[in-house]
The first five atom37 places (N, CA, C, CB, O) and aatype in JSON, in Angstrom:
{
  "aatype": [20, 20, 20, 20, 20, 20, 20, 20, 20, 20, 20, 20, 20, 20, 20, 20, 20, 20, 20, 20, 20, 20, 20, 20, 20, 20, 20, 20, 20, 20, 20, 20, 20, 20, 20, 20, 20, 20, 20, 20, 20, 20, 20, 20, 20, 20, 20, 20, 20, 20, 20, 20, 20, 20, 20, 20, 20, 20, 20, 20, 20, 20, 20, 20, 20, 20, 20, 20, 20, 20],
  "atom_mask": [
    [1, 1, 1, 1, 1],
    [1, 1, 1, 1, 1],
    [1, 1, 1, 1, 1],
    [1, 1, 1, 1, 1],
    [1, 1, 1, 1, 1],
    [1, 1, 1, 1, 1],
    [1, 1, 1, 1, 1],
    [1, 1, 1, 1, 1],
    [1, 1, 1, 1, 1],
    [1, 1, 1, 1, 1],
    [1, 1, 1, 1, 1],
    [1, 1, 1, 1, 1],
    [1, 1, 1, 1, 1],
    [1, 1, 1, 1, 1],
    [1, 1, 1, 1, 1],
    [1, 1, 1, 1, 1],
    [1, 1, 1, 1, 1],
    [1, 1, 1, 1, 1],
    [1, 1, 1, 1, 1],
    [1, 1, 1, 1, 1],
    [1, 1, 1, 1, 1],
    [1, 1, 1, 1, 1],
    [1, 1, 1, 1, 1],
    [1, 1, 1, 1, 1],
    [1, 1, 1, 1, 1],
    [1, 1, 1, 1, 1],
    [1, 1, 1, 1, 1],
    [1, 1, 1, 1, 1],
    [1, 1, 1, 1, 1],
    [1, 1, 1, 1, 1],
    [1, 1, 1, 1, 1],
    [1, 1, 1, 1, 1],
    [1, 1, 1, 1, 1],
    [1, 1, 1, 1, 1],
    [1, 1, 1, 1, 1],
    [1, 1, 1, 1, 1],
    [1, 1, 1, 1, 1],
    [1, 1, 1, 1, 1],
    [1, 1, 1, 1, 1],
    [1, 1, 1, 1, 1],
    [1, 1, 1, 1, 1],
    [1, 1, 1, 1, 1],
    [1, 1, 1, 1, 1],
    [1, 1, 1, 1, 1],
    [1, 1, 1, 1, 1],
    [1, 1, 1, 1, 1],
    [1, 1, 1, 1, 1],
    [1, 1, 1, 1, 1],
    [1, 1, 1, 1, 1],
    [1, 1, 1, 1, 1],
    [1, 1, 1, 1, 1],
    [1, 1, 1, 1, 1],
    [1, 1, 1, 1, 1],
    [1, 1, 1, 1, 1],
    [1, 1, 1, 1, 1],
    [1, 1, 1, 1, 1],
    [1, 1, 1, 1, 1],
    [1, 1, 1, 1, 1],
    [1, 1, 1, 1, 1],
    [1, 1, 1, 1, 1],
    [1, 1, 1, 1, 1],
    [1, 1, 1, 1, 1],
    [1, 1, 1, 1, 1],
    [1, 1, 1, 1, 1],
    [1, 1, 1, 1, 1],
    [1, 1, 1, 1, 1],
    [1, 1, 1, 1, 1],
    [1, 1, 1, 1, 1],
    [1, 1, 1, 1, 1],
    [1, 1, 1, 1, 1]
  ],
  "atom_positions": [
    [[76.3, 112.72, 174.96], [75.62, 113.93, 175.36], [76.52, 114.79, 176.22], [74.35, 113.6, 176.08], [77.23, 114.28, 177.08]],
    [[76.49, 116.07, 176.0], [77.23, 117.0, 176.85], [76.31, 117.34, 178.01], [77.68, 118.29, 176.06], [75.36, 118.11, 177.87]],
    [[76.6, 116.75, 179.16], [75.7, 116.85, 180.3], [75.92, 118.13, 181.1], [75.87, 115.66, 181.2], [74.97, 118.68, 181.65]],
    [[77.14, 118.6, 181.17], [77.42, 119.8, 181.94], [78.08, 120.83, 181.06], [78.31, 119.49, 183.16], [78.64, 120.51, 180.01]],
    [[78.02, 122.07, 181.49], [78.67, 123.15, 180.76], [80.15, 123.16, 181.14], [78.0, 124.53, 181.05], [80.53, 123.81, 182.11]],
    [[80.96, 122.46, 180.37], [82.38, 122.35, 180.68], [83.23, 123.29, 179.82], [82.85, 120.92, 180.48], [84.45, 123.31, 179.95]],
    [[82.59, 124.05, 178.97], [83.34, 124.98, 178.12], [83.76, 124.39, 176.79], [84.53, 125.45, 178.84], [84.7, 124.89, 176.17]],
    [[83.09, 123.34, 176.35], [83.4, 122.75, 175.03], [83.19, 123.84, 173.98], [82.51, 121.47, 174.73], [82.1, 124.42, 173.91]],
    [[84.2, 124.13, 173.16], [84.04, 125.15, 172.12], [82.89, 124.8, 171.17], [85.35, 125.3, 171.33], [82.68, 123.64, 170.81]],
    [[82.17, 125.82, 170.78], [80.98, 125.66, 169.92], [81.28, 124.87, 168.65], [80.42, 127.02, 169.55], [80.43, 124.12, 168.17]],
    [[82.49, 125.03, 168.09], [82.81, 124.34, 166.84], [82.91, 122.83, 167.0], [84.1, 124.87, 166.27], [82.99, 122.11, 166.01]],
    [[82.91, 122.34, 168.24], [82.96, 120.9, 168.5], [81.62, 120.35, 168.98], [84.04, 120.6, 169.53], [81.54, 119.2, 169.41]],
    [[80.57, 121.15, 168.91], [79.25, 120.73, 169.39], [78.31, 120.48, 168.22], [78.66, 121.79, 170.34], [78.24, 121.27, 167.27]],
    [[77.59, 119.37, 168.29], [76.53, 119.04, 167.34], [75.25, 118.87, 168.16], [76.86, 117.72, 166.5], [75.3, 118.82, 169.39]],
    [[74.13, 118.79, 167.49], [72.85, 118.63, 168.18], [72.14, 117.4, 167.64], [71.97, 119.9, 168.0], [72.05, 117.19, 166.44]],
    [[71.63, 116.59, 168.57], [70.94, 115.38, 168.15], [69.5, 115.71, 167.74], [70.94, 114.33, 169.28], [69.09, 116.87, 167.77]],
    [[68.76, 114.69, 167.36], [67.39, 114.89, 166.85], [66.44, 115.48, 167.88], [66.83, 113.58, 166.37], [65.37, 115.98, 167.52]],
    [[66.81, 115.43, 169.17], [65.97, 115.99, 170.23], [66.48, 117.34, 170.7], [65.91, 115.03, 171.4], [65.94, 117.93, 171.64]],
    [[67.53, 117.85, 170.05], [68.1, 119.14, 170.41], [69.17, 119.07, 171.49], [67.02, 120.03, 170.87], [69.65, 120.11, 171.95]],
    [[69.55, 117.86, 171.89], [70.59, 117.7, 172.91], [71.97, 117.92, 172.32], [70.51, 116.31, 173.54], [72.23, 117.59, 171.16]],
    [[72.85, 118.49, 173.13], [74.22, 118.72, 172.69], [75.03, 117.42, 172.73], [74.89, 119.78, 173.57], [74.97, 116.66, 173.7]],
    [[75.77, 117.18, 171.67], [76.68, 116.04, 171.59], [78.0, 116.53, 171.02], [76.07, 114.87, 170.72], [78.08, 117.62, 170.46]],
    [[79.03, 115.72, 171.16], [80.3, 116.08, 170.53], [80.17, 115.86, 169.03], [81.48, 115.24, 171.12], [79.61, 114.86, 168.57]],
    [[80.68, 116.8, 168.27], [80.65, 116.72, 166.82], [81.51, 115.55, 166.33], [81.14, 118.04, 166.19], [82.65, 115.4, 166.75]],
    [[80.95, 114.75, 165.47], [81.66, 113.64, 164.83], [81.93, 114.02, 163.38], [80.84, 112.3, 164.91], [81.07, 114.59, 162.71]],
    [[83.11, 113.73, 162.92], [83.45, 113.98, 161.53], [82.8, 112.9, 160.66], [84.99, 114.0, 161.33], [82.25, 111.93, 161.17]],
    [[82.86, 113.07, 159.34], [82.2, 112.14, 158.43], [82.64, 110.69, 158.64], [82.47, 112.54, 157.01], [81.85, 109.77, 158.42]],
    [[83.87, 110.49, 159.05], [84.38, 109.13, 159.26], [84.15, 108.63, 160.68], [85.85, 109.08, 158.95], [84.61, 107.54, 161.03]],
    [[83.43, 109.4, 161.5], [83.09, 108.97, 162.84], [84.01, 109.45, 163.94], [83.04, 107.52, 162.88], [83.69, 109.3, 165.12]],
    [[85.14, 110.03, 163.59], [86.08, 110.52, 164.6], [85.51, 111.74, 165.31], [87.43, 110.85, 163.96], [84.81, 112.55, 164.7]],
    [[85.81, 111.85, 166.59], [85.46, 113.05, 167.35], [86.25, 114.22, 166.78], [85.76, 112.86, 168.88], [87.44, 114.09, 166.5]],
    [[85.59, 115.35, 166.61], [86.25, 116.51, 166.01], [87.35, 117.09, 166.89], [85.24, 117.58, 165.71], [88.18, 117.87, 166.41]],
    [[87.38, 116.73, 168.16], [88.38, 117.28, 169.08], [89.65, 116.43, 169.18], [87.78, 117.43, 170.46], [90.59, 116.82, 169.87]],
    [[89.69, 115.29, 168.51], [90.86, 114.42, 168.59], [91.86, 114.8, 167.5], [90.45, 112.93, 168.46], [91.51, 114.88, 166.32]],
    [[93.1, 115.03, 167.91], [94.19, 115.29, 166.98], [94.63, 113.94, 166.41], [95.39, 116.04, 167.68], [95.06, 113.07, 167.16]],
    [[94.52, 113.77, 165.11], [94.8, 112.46, 164.5], [96.27, 112.08, 164.5], [94.3, 112.46, 163.08], [96.6, 110.9, 164.41]],
    [[97.14, 113.04, 164.61], [98.57, 112.72, 164.66], [98.99, 112.21, 166.04], [99.41, 113.94, 164.29], [99.76, 111.26, 166.15]],
    [[98.47, 112.85, 167.08], [98.86, 112.48, 168.44], [97.83, 111.6, 169.14], [99.1, 113.72, 169.27], [98.12, 110.99, 170.16]],
    [[96.61, 111.55, 168.57], [95.47, 110.86, 169.17], [95.14, 111.42, 170.56], [95.75, 109.36, 169.27], [94.6, 110.72, 171.41]],
    [[95.47, 112.69, 170.75], [95.18, 113.37, 172.01], [94.0, 114.31, 171.81], [96.44, 114.16, 172.52], [93.75, 114.8, 170.7]],
    [[93.27, 114.55, 172.89], [92.15, 115.47, 172.86], [92.68, 116.91, 172.82], [91.22, 115.26, 174.08], [93.52, 117.29, 173.64]],
    [[92.19, 117.69, 171.87], [92.65, 119.07, 171.74], [91.93, 120.02, 172.69], [92.46, 119.54, 170.32], [92.32, 121.18, 172.82]],
    [[90.89, 119.53, 173.35], [90.14, 120.37, 174.3], [90.08, 119.69, 175.67], [88.7, 120.65, 173.78], [89.09, 119.81, 176.39]],
    [[91.15, 118.98, 176.01], [91.16, 118.14, 177.21], [90.66, 118.86, 178.45], [92.56, 117.62, 177.45], [89.86, 118.3, 179.2]],
    [[91.11, 120.08, 178.69], [90.69, 120.82, 179.89], [89.21, 121.17, 179.86], [91.52, 122.09, 180.03], [88.61, 121.42, 180.91]],
    [[88.62, 121.2, 178.67], [87.21, 121.56, 178.52], [86.37, 120.41, 177.98], [87.07, 122.75, 177.62], [85.29, 120.63, 177.44]],
    [[86.87, 119.19, 178.12], [86.15, 118.03, 177.58], [84.82, 117.83, 178.31], [87.02, 116.75, 177.7], [84.68, 118.24, 179.46]],
    [[83.85, 117.21, 177.64], [82.54, 116.99, 178.26], [82.6, 115.94, 179.37], [81.53, 116.56, 177.2], [83.58, 115.21, 179.5]],
    [[81.56, 115.9, 180.15], [81.49, 115.01, 181.31], [81.78, 113.56, 180.96], [80.12, 115.11, 181.95], [82.55, 112.9, 181.66]],
    [[81.18, 113.05, 179.89], [81.36, 111.63, 179.55], [82.84, 111.33, 179.29], [80.52, 111.27, 178.31], [83.29, 110.23, 179.6]],
    [[83.57, 112.26, 178.73], [85.0, 112.05, 178.49], [85.8, 112.09, 179.79], [85.52, 113.1, 177.52], [86.91, 111.57, 179.84]],
    [[85.25, 112.71, 180.81], [85.93, 112.77, 182.11], [85.75, 111.48, 182.9], [85.4, 113.96, 182.92], [86.44, 111.25, 183.89]],
    [[84.83, 110.64, 182.47], [84.57, 109.38, 183.16], [85.72, 108.4, 183.02], [83.3, 108.76, 182.63], [85.91, 107.53, 183.87]],
    [[86.49, 108.52, 181.95], [87.57, 107.58, 181.66], [88.88, 108.32, 181.45], [87.23, 106.73, 180.43], [88.91, 109.35, 180.78]],
    [[89.97, 107.8, 182.03], [91.29, 108.37, 181.79], [91.65, 108.1, 180.33], [92.36, 107.77, 182.77], [91.47, 106.99, 179.84]],
    [[92.15, 109.11, 179.65], [92.46, 108.98, 178.24], [93.46, 107.85, 178.0], [93.01, 110.3, 177.69], [94.52, 107.8, 178.63]],
    [[93.11, 106.96, 177.09], [93.96, 105.84, 176.75], [93.85, 104.64, 177.67], [95.35, 106.29, 176.73], [94.5, 103.61, 177.45]],
    [[93.02, 104.77, 178.72], [92.85, 103.64, 179.65], [92.09, 102.51, 178.96], [92.1, 104.1, 180.92], [91.5, 102.7, 177.89]],
    [[92.11, 101.34, 179.58], [91.39, 100.2, 179.03], [89.92, 100.56, 178.8], [91.5, 98.98, 179.97], [89.36, 100.24, 177.75]],
    [[89.3, 101.22, 179.78], [87.89, 101.57, 179.68], [87.64, 102.54, 178.53], [87.39, 102.19, 180.99], [86.65, 102.43, 177.81]],
    [[88.56, 103.49, 178.35], [88.45, 104.46, 177.26], [88.52, 103.74, 175.91], [89.56, 105.53, 177.37], [87.68, 103.95, 175.04]],
    [[89.52, 102.9, 175.76], [89.7, 102.16, 174.51], [88.5, 101.25, 174.25], [91.0, 101.32, 174.55], [88.03, 101.16, 173.11]],
    [[88.01, 100.6, 175.29], [86.85, 99.72, 175.15], [85.63, 100.5, 174.68], [86.56, 99.01, 176.48], [84.91, 100.04, 173.8]],
    [[85.38, 101.67, 175.27], [84.25, 102.49, 174.86], [84.41, 102.96, 173.43], [84.09, 103.68, 175.8], [83.45, 102.95, 172.65]],
    [[85.61, 103.39, 173.07], [85.85, 103.82, 171.69], [85.57, 102.69, 170.72], [87.3, 104.32, 171.52], [84.96, 102.9, 169.67]],
    [[86.02, 101.49, 171.06], [85.8, 100.32, 170.2], [84.32, 100.03, 170.06], [86.54, 99.1, 170.76], [83.84, 99.72, 168.97]],
    [[83.58, 100.11, 171.17], [82.13, 99.86, 171.13], [81.43, 100.85, 170.21], [81.53, 99.94, 172.54], [80.51, 100.49, 169.48]],
    [[81.86, 102.11, 170.26], [81.22, 103.15, 169.46], [81.71, 103.15, 168.02], [81.46, 104.52, 170.1], [80.92, 103.26, 167.09]],
    [[83.02, 103.03, 167.85], [83.62, 103.17, 166.53], [83.71, 101.86, 165.76], [84.99, 103.76, 166.67], [83.86, 101.86, 164.54]],
    [[83.62, 100.75, 166.48], [83.71, 99.46, 165.81], [85.1, 98.93, 165.7], [83.12, 99.54, 164.47], [85.31, 97.85, 165.16]]
  ]
}
């Protein structure tokens, strides 16, 4: 969920069944803001709150990605 207005570009926002803002996931489950060549966030300065909870590439980040992505 996008909890705060961090400036996430509209093209990266999806809406859940309750109308809440979430990050857009591509058909294969990848976040639409991740560059697949570099595996870096393309909107890092404007990333949502939940993405700010973990340093990119940290153990916690990787663990959360694994939990979500399998």
